[in-house]
C-alpha positions as CSV (number, residue, x, y, z in Angstrom):
1,M,102.3,119.6,109.6
2,S,102.1,122.0,112.2
3,D,98.2,120.3,112.8
4,T,100.1,117.2,114.0
5,V,99.9,116.0,117.5
6,I,101.1,112.4,117.7
7,K,104.5,111.3,115.4
8,I,105.6,107.4,115.5
9,E,108.6,106.7,114.1
10,G,109.8,103.0,114.0
11,L,108.0,101.7,117.0
12,R,108.3,98.9,117.6
13,K,107.7,96.4,121.5
14,Q,109.0,93.0,122.1
15,Y,107.9,90.4,125.0
16,R,108.9,87.2,125.5
17,L,107.4,84.3,125.8
18,G,107.8,81.3,128.1
19,T,108.9,80.8,131.5
20,I,110.8,84.2,132.1
21,G,113.5,83.6,135.1
22,G,113.4,80.7,137.5
23,G,110.3,80.9,139.3
24,T,111.7,81.8,143.5
25,L,113.9,84.7,144.4
26,T,116.7,81.8,145.1
27,A,116.9,80.3,141.7
28,D,116.9,83.9,139.9
29,L,119.9,85.0,142.7
30,Q,121.8,81.7,141.8
31,S,121.6,82.4,138.3
32,W,122.3,86.5,139.0
33,W,125.4,85.2,140.5
34,A,126.9,82.8,137.9
35,K,126.2,85.1,135.6
36,K,128.4,87.6,137.4
37,R,131.2,84.8,137.3
38,G,130.8,84.2,134.1
39,K,129.4,80.5,134.6
40,E,126.8,77.8,133.7
41,D,123.9,79.1,134.7
42,P,122.5,76.6,137.7
43,N,118.6,76.9,136.4
44,T,118.8,76.1,133.1
45,K,117.8,73.2,130.9
46,I,120.2,70.7,129.9
47,G,121.5,71.8,126.9
48,T,120.8,74.9,126.8
49,N,123.7,77.6,126.8
50,C,121.3,81.0,127.1
51,A,121.2,82.2,131.4
52,E,117.2,83.7,129.5
53,T,115.1,81.4,128.5
54,G,111.8,82.5,126.7
55,D,111.2,83.0,122.8
56,S,110.7,87.3,121.9
57,F,107.7,88.8,119.5
58,Y,107.3,91.8,118.8
59,A,103.8,93.3,119.6
60,I,104.2,95.8,118.0
61,D,106.6,95.6,114.8
62,G,108.0,98.6,113.2
63,I,105.5,101.6,112.6
64,D,105.2,104.8,111.9
65,L,102.3,107.0,111.9
66,E,100.9,110.8,112.3
67,V,97.5,112.2,113.7
68,H,96.9,115.0,113.0
69,K,94.5,117.7,115.3
70,G,90.7,116.5,115.5
71,E,91.0,113.4,113.9
72,T,88.7,110.2,114.9
73,I,90.6,107.7,113.9
74,G,89.4,104.1,114.6
75,I,92.2,101.2,114.8
76,I,90.7,97.6,114.0
77,G,92.3,94.7,114.0
78,A,91.7,90.7,115.2
79,N,93.2,90.1,118.8
80,G,96.7,89.8,119.4
81,A,96.9,92.5,116.4
82,G,98.9,95.1,118.5
83,K,96.0,97.8,119.1
84,S,95.9,97.6,122.8
85,T,99.7,97.0,123.3
86,L,100.0,100.6,120.7
87,L,97.4,102.6,122.9
88,K,99.6,101.7,126.2
89,L,102.7,103.1,124.4
90,L,101.1,105.7,123.7
91,C,99.6,106.0,126.7
92,R,103.1,105.4,128.9
93,V,102.1,103.0,130.4
94,T,104.9,100.9,128.8
95,A,107.8,101.3,126.7
96,P,108.7,101.2,123.7
97,T,111.6,98.8,122.9
98,E,113.1,100.9,119.6
99,G,111.6,104.1,117.9
100,T,110.2,107.3,118.9
101,I,106.7,108.6,120.1
102,R,105.9,112.3,120.4
103,M,103.0,113.9,121.4
104,K,101.5,117.4,121.6
105,G,99.1,117.7,124.4
106,R,97.5,116.1,127.4
107,I,96.3,112.6,127.3
108,A,92.6,111.4,128.5
109,S,92.5,107.5,128.4
110,M,90.4,104.4,129.3
111,L,92.4,101.0,128.1
112,E,90.4,98.9,130.7
113,V,87.0,98.9,132.9
114,G,88.3,101.1,136.2
115,T,92.1,102.0,134.6
116,G,92.9,104.9,137.3
117,F,90.9,105.3,139.5
118,H,91.6,103.2,143.0
119,P,89.4,101.7,144.8
120,E,89.1,102.7,147.8
121,L,88.6,106.5,147.1
122,T,84.7,107.8,145.9
123,G,84.0,108.3,142.9
124,R,84.0,112.3,143.4
125,E,87.6,111.9,144.7
126,N,88.5,110.0,141.8
127,I,87.3,112.5,139.6
128,Y,89.8,115.2,141.4
129,M,92.7,112.2,141.4
130,N,92.4,111.6,137.4
131,G,92.2,115.4,136.9
132,A,95.3,116.6,139.0
133,I,97.3,113.5,137.4
134,L,96.7,115.0,133.7
135,G,98.1,118.3,135.5
136,M,94.6,119.9,135.9
137,T,94.0,122.5,138.9
138,K,91.5,121.9,141.3
139,S,89.5,125.0,140.2
140,E,89.5,123.5,136.7
141,I,88.4,120.6,138.3
142,D,85.4,122.2,139.9
143,S,84.2,124.3,136.7
144,K,83.4,120.9,135.1
145,I,82.5,118.3,138.2
146,E,78.6,119.0,138.0
147,E,78.8,118.4,134.1
148,I,81.1,115.2,134.6
149,I,78.7,114.0,137.4
150,D,75.1,114.4,135.5
151,F,77.1,112.6,132.5
152,S,78.0,110.0,134.6
153,E,74.4,109.4,135.5
154,C,76.0,108.4,138.8
155,R,74.8,111.3,141.2
156,Q,73.2,109.0,143.7
157,F,76.7,107.2,144.4
158,I,79.0,109.8,143.4
159,D,80.6,109.9,147.3
160,T,80.1,105.8,147.4
161,P,83.9,104.0,146.9
162,V,84.5,103.1,143.6
163,K,84.9,99.8,144.4
164,R,81.3,98.7,145.7
165,Y,80.5,100.4,141.1
166,S,78.9,97.7,138.9
167,S,81.1,97.6,135.6
168,G,78.8,99.6,134.1
169,M,79.1,102.2,136.6
170,Y,83.0,102.4,136.6
171,V,82.6,102.8,132.6
172,K,80.3,105.6,132.8
173,L,82.3,107.1,135.3
174,A,85.8,106.9,133.8
175,F,84.6,107.9,130.4
176,A,82.6,110.7,132.1
177,V,86.0,112.1,133.1
178,A,87.6,111.0,130.3
179,A,85.8,113.2,127.8
180,H,85.4,116.3,130.3
181,L,88.9,116.7,131.3
182,D,90.3,119.3,129.5
183,A,92.8,116.6,127.5
184,E,93.7,117.3,123.3
185,I,93.9,113.4,122.9
186,M,91.1,110.4,123.8
187,I,91.9,107.3,123.3
188,M,89.5,104.4,124.0
189,D,89.9,100.8,124.2
190,E,86.8,99.1,123.3
191,V,85.6,100.0,126.6
192,L,81.5,101.3,125.5
193,A,81.3,97.4,124.7
194,V,80.2,97.1,128.9
195,G,77.8,100.1,129.0
196,D,74.2,100.3,128.2
197,V,73.0,101.1,124.8
198,K,71.6,104.6,125.4
199,F,75.1,105.5,127.1
200,Q,77.0,103.8,124.1
201,Q,75.1,106.2,121.9
202,K,75.7,109.0,124.0
203,C,79.3,108.5,124.7
204,L,79.9,108.5,120.7
205,G,78.1,111.4,120.5
206,K,80.3,113.1,123.0
207,M,83.7,111.6,121.0
208,E,81.9,112.9,118.4
209,N,81.2,116.9,119.3
210,A,84.9,116.2,121.1
211,A,86.5,115.8,117.7
212,A,84.7,118.0,115.2
213,G,83.4,121.2,117.3
214,E,86.3,120.9,119.9
215,G,89.3,119.9,117.9
216,K,90.4,116.9,120.3
217,T,91.9,114.2,119.0
218,V,90.3,110.8,119.5
219,L,91.6,107.7,119.2
220,Y,89.4,103.9,119.3
221,V,89.7,100.8,119.6
222,S,86.8,98.4,118.8
223,H,85.6,95.3,117.3
224,N,81.9,96.6,116.5
225,M,82.1,97.9,113.1
226,A,79.2,99.5,113.5
227,T,80.4,102.4,115.8
228,I,83.7,102.6,113.8
229,R,81.4,103.7,111.1
230,Q,79.8,106.0,113.0
231,L,82.9,107.9,115.3
232,C,85.5,107.7,112.7
233,N,87.1,109.9,109.6
234,R,90.5,107.7,108.7
235,C,90.9,104.2,109.8
236,I,93.8,102.1,110.6
237,V,94.0,98.0,110.2
238,L,96.8,96.6,112.2
239,E,98.1,92.6,111.9
240,H,100.8,91.1,114.0
241,G,101.9,94.2,115.0
242,K,102.2,96.1,111.6
243,I,99.9,98.7,109.9
244,V,98.6,96.8,106.5
245,F,96.1,99.7,106.1
246,D,95.8,103.8,106.5
247,G,92.8,105.6,104.9
248,D,88.9,105.1,104.1
249,V,87.0,103.8,107.1
250,E,85.0,101.7,104.6
251,R,88.2,100.7,103.1
252,G,89.4,99.8,106.1
253,I,86.6,97.5,107.2
254,E,86.7,95.2,104.2
255,K,90.6,94.6,104.5
256,Y,89.6,94.3,108.1
257,V,86.9,91.8,107.4
258,G,88.8,90.0,104.7
259,L,87.3,91.4,101.5
260,G,90.5,91.1,99.7
261,N,90.0,87.3,100.1
262,V,86.9,87.0,98.6
263,D,85.9,84.5,95.0
264,Y,83.4,85.7,93.7
265,K,83.6,82.1,91.8
266,P,79.9,81.8,89.8
267,F,79.9,77.9,90.8
268,Y,79.8,76.3,94.0
269,D,79.5,72.5,94.3
270,F,77.9,71.5,98.3
271,S,78.6,67.7,97.9
272,D,80.6,67.6,100.5
273,T,79.9,71.0,102.0
274,K,79.4,70.4,106.0
275,R,75.7,71.1,107.2
276,P,74.0,72.5,110.1
277,S,72.6,68.5,111.8
278,L,72.4,65.1,110.4
279,D,69.2,66.4,109.2
280,H,69.8,68.3,106.9
281,G,70.4,66.7,102.9
282,R,68.0,63.7,104.3
283,T,64.9,64.5,102.4
284,L,66.5,66.8,100.4
285,F,69.9,66.8,99.0
286,V,71.7,70.1,96.9
287,H,74.5,69.5,94.7
288,S,75.1,72.9,93.6
289,L,74.1,76.4,93.1
290,T,75.6,78.3,90.0
291,F,74.8,82.4,88.9
292,E,73.6,82.2,85.6
293,N,75.5,83.8,82.6
294,K,78.2,85.1,84.4
295,Q,82.3,84.3,84.9
296,Q,82.1,85.7,88.6
297,A,79.2,86.9,90.6
298,V,79.7,90.5,90.2
299,Y,76.7,92.3,89.5
300,S,75.6,96.4,89.2
301,S,72.9,97.3,90.9
302,L,69.8,97.9,87.7
303,E,71.1,93.8,86.6
304,K,68.7,90.8,88.5
305,M,70.3,88.5,90.1
306,I,69.7,85.1,88.2
307,F,71.0,81.5,90.0
308,S,70.2,78.0,89.7
309,I,70.1,75.5,92.3
310,E,70.1,71.6,92.1
311,Y,68.6,69.0,94.1
312,T,67.2,65.3,94.6
313,P,64.3,64.9,97.0
314,N,64.8,61.8,98.8
315,V,60.5,61.9,99.4
316,D,57.7,62.3,97.4
317,D,55.3,64.8,97.5
318,E,57.1,67.4,99.4
319,N,56.1,71.3,98.6
320,I,59.6,73.1,98.6
321,G,60.6,76.5,98.5
322,V,64.5,78.6,99.0
323,Y,65.0,81.1,101.6
324,F,68.6,83.2,102.2
325,S,69.4,86.1,104.3
326,V,71.3,88.6,103.1
327,V,74.8,90.2,105.1
328,A,76.8,93.0,104.7
329,M,81.1,92.1,105.2
330,D,81.1,92.9,108.6
331,D,78.6,90.2,108.8
332,S,75.7,92.8,109.7
333,P,72.6,91.4,108.6
334,V,70.5,93.6,105.4
335,G,67.6,91.4,104.7
336,T,65.6,88.2,104.2
337,T,64.5,86.4,101.1
338,F,61.8,83.9,99.7
339,S,60.6,82.3,96.9
340,G,57.4,80.9,97.1
341,I,56.9,76.7,96.7
342,I,58.8,76.2,93.3
343,D,58.3,72.6,93.0
344,N,56.8,69.3,94.7
345,S,59.8,66.9,95.3
346,K,59.6,63.2,93.4
347,K,61.8,61.4,95.1
348,G,64.7,60.3,93.8
349,V,64.6,62.6,90.3
350,R,67.6,65.3,90.0
351,T,65.8,68.3,89.9
352,K,67.4,71.9,88.7
353,K,65.3,75.2,88.7
354,T,66.3,78.6,87.7
355,L,65.8,81.9,90.4
356,E,65.6,85.5,90.0
357,F,66.3,88.2,92.9
358,D,66.4,91.7,92.4
359,I,69.4,93.5,94.2
360,A,68.4,96.9,92.6
361,N,67.9,98.0,96.7
362,L,71.6,97.0,97.8
363,V,74.0,99.3,97.3
364,D,77.8,98.8,95.9
365,G,79.3,96.6,97.9
366,T,80.0,92.7,98.9
367,Y,77.4,90.3,100.2
368,Y,77.0,86.7,100.9
369,F,74.4,84.4,101.8
370,Y,73.7,80.5,103.3
371,L,71.3,79.1,101.0
372,D,68.7,77.2,102.6
373,I,65.8,75.0,101.2
374,F,62.8,74.5,103.4
375,Y,59.4,72.1,103.1
376,T,56.1,73.2,104.4
377,N,54.3,70.3,106.3
378,E,50.5,70.2,106.6
379,F,50.1,72.9,109.3
380,G,51.8,75.6,106.6
381,T,55.2,75.5,108.9
382,F,58.7,75.6,107.0
383,N,61.6,72.7,107.8
384,S,64.5,73.4,106.6
385,C,65.4,70.5,105.1
386,D,69.0,71.8,103.5
387,H,71.7,74.3,104.8
388,P,74.8,74.3,103.2
389,M,77.7,75.5,105.4
390,E,79.6,78.0,102.6
391,K,78.9,81.4,102.0
392,V,78.1,82.2,98.3
393,F,79.7,85.6,98.0
394,F,78.3,88.2,95.2
395,E,79.8,92.1,94.7
396,V,76.9,94.9,93.5
397,G,79.2,97.6,91.8
398,K,78.5,101.5,91.3
399,D,75.8,102.9,89.6
400,A,74.9,106.4,89.2
401,S,72.1,106.4,91.2
402,T,74.8,105.2,94.2
403,S,77.9,107.3,93.8
404,Q,77.3,109.8,96.1
405,W,76.0,107.0,98.6
406,N,77.9,106.9,102.6
407,K,76.8,103.4,104.2
408,R,78.4,105.6,107.6
409,Y,75.1,107.4,107.5
410,F,72.7,105.3,104.9
411,G,73.1,102.0,105.7
412,N,73.2,99.0,103.1
413,I,69.3,99.5,101.7
414,K,68.4,102.0,98.9
415,L,64.5,102.8,100.0
416,P,62.7,104.1,96.8
417,S,63.5,107.1,95.7
418,L,61.1,110.1,97.1
419,K,58.1,111.6,94.3
420,L,56.0,114.6,94.2
421,V,52.7,113.8,94.6
422,G,51.1,114.0,91.0
423,Q,54.2,112.9,89.4
424,K,54.3,110.0,87.4
C-alpha cells in the first residue's frame, strides 16, 4: 500500500549465549591462529570440537509486519519477548541476522533514558546534535528549539551539561526532542515510566496529536496497559520473538494477560490453597466456593451472581462477614464489595452460606477476585480470618446496553443512566 511506512519480511535476530571468545586477547589470537592452520583450538574445553563456544537463540524469530502512516501501535509482551530487540533493529542500532526492513521517513527514537545524548554537551547542544543526526538543518532546528525547551520543562538547566541531569530531566528533554523534530516515525521504549505523572500525560497527549493531527507513526513499548489503551489503535503481542497477536487493543491486552488460559470453573476447593499467613484459616477455615446453577462462571450483566461458600469456624461467637475486590484482567482494580454480618460462628460446625452479587454495573470482560472472610471484634474492627490465595474468575458477557462500550475511554464500571428531570 502507498501509505506503508514500515515493511518487515522474515526478520530474525540471533544472539549467542554463554562464554564467547577466550576471555583475553592472547587466547583469542591463539584460537584464530589455530583455526587458520586447521588445528584444534587450544582454548576449548575437553570434548568440544567447535572453535566457538556458547549456544545460540533467536531474540526475533521470523517476523512479518506492515505499519501504515498515522498508526499508533502498542507492542507488549513479557520480559525477553523481543520488544526492545525489534525496536533496536528498526532504529538500526543492531543489524538483523536474516530478513529485510524497509522504512519510509525519518525516525525519532527513545530506546532508553538519554539515548543519543552526549553527557558533556548541554541540553541545547544536544538538541542541535539530535536534529543534525535526523538530517535537519540548523534553521529548521532554530524554528523549533523554543517549543522544545518549553515542552521539556528544563529551561532553567538547558545550558547545563546533561551529565548533571536527573533521569527524569533526561526523559523530559529527550522526549521533547523526539516529539518536535521533523521525523515521520516515533519509536518509544518504556521511557515514560521514569517521568512524573503530569509529564507522562503530556507526552501521551503529544503522541496522540502527532499520530492523529500530524500523521506521524508511533511505535510504543510499555508494560502499562492503561497507557497502551489511551494511546494506541493497534496492538502487537510478542512471545519468544514471534508475533502471536496483531489487531484490536483490548483483544491484544487480553492475549497478553493470559485470557485464553482462564478457566471459568463453577467450583473452587480451597482445602489445600495457600494462605497469606499462618493465622489465616486458624479461627475459621473456608473449604470451598460454588457458583450456583452454573456450568461455567459466565454471566450477562443483567444477571445476579449467586455463589455459596462453605466454612468451619474454630471459635464461638464471632460475627462473620465476606468481602472481595473485583480486579480486571490487566490487574487494574475495579471495586470492592462487602457483605453485612452473615453468621455468628459455632465452633466446629461446617456451615454453608449463599450470597448474591449484583454485577449490573460491570461492562463485558473477564474479572477475578480473592475471597476474604472477616470477623468484627468488640471495637467494630474488621479482621481477616481466612483468605485463600486463589484467583476466582468470572466473565461478564455483552448485552444490548454495552454493545458500544469502549473501555479505552469509559473504564470497567457502568454508572446508572442519566434521566430527564421529572421522568420516571
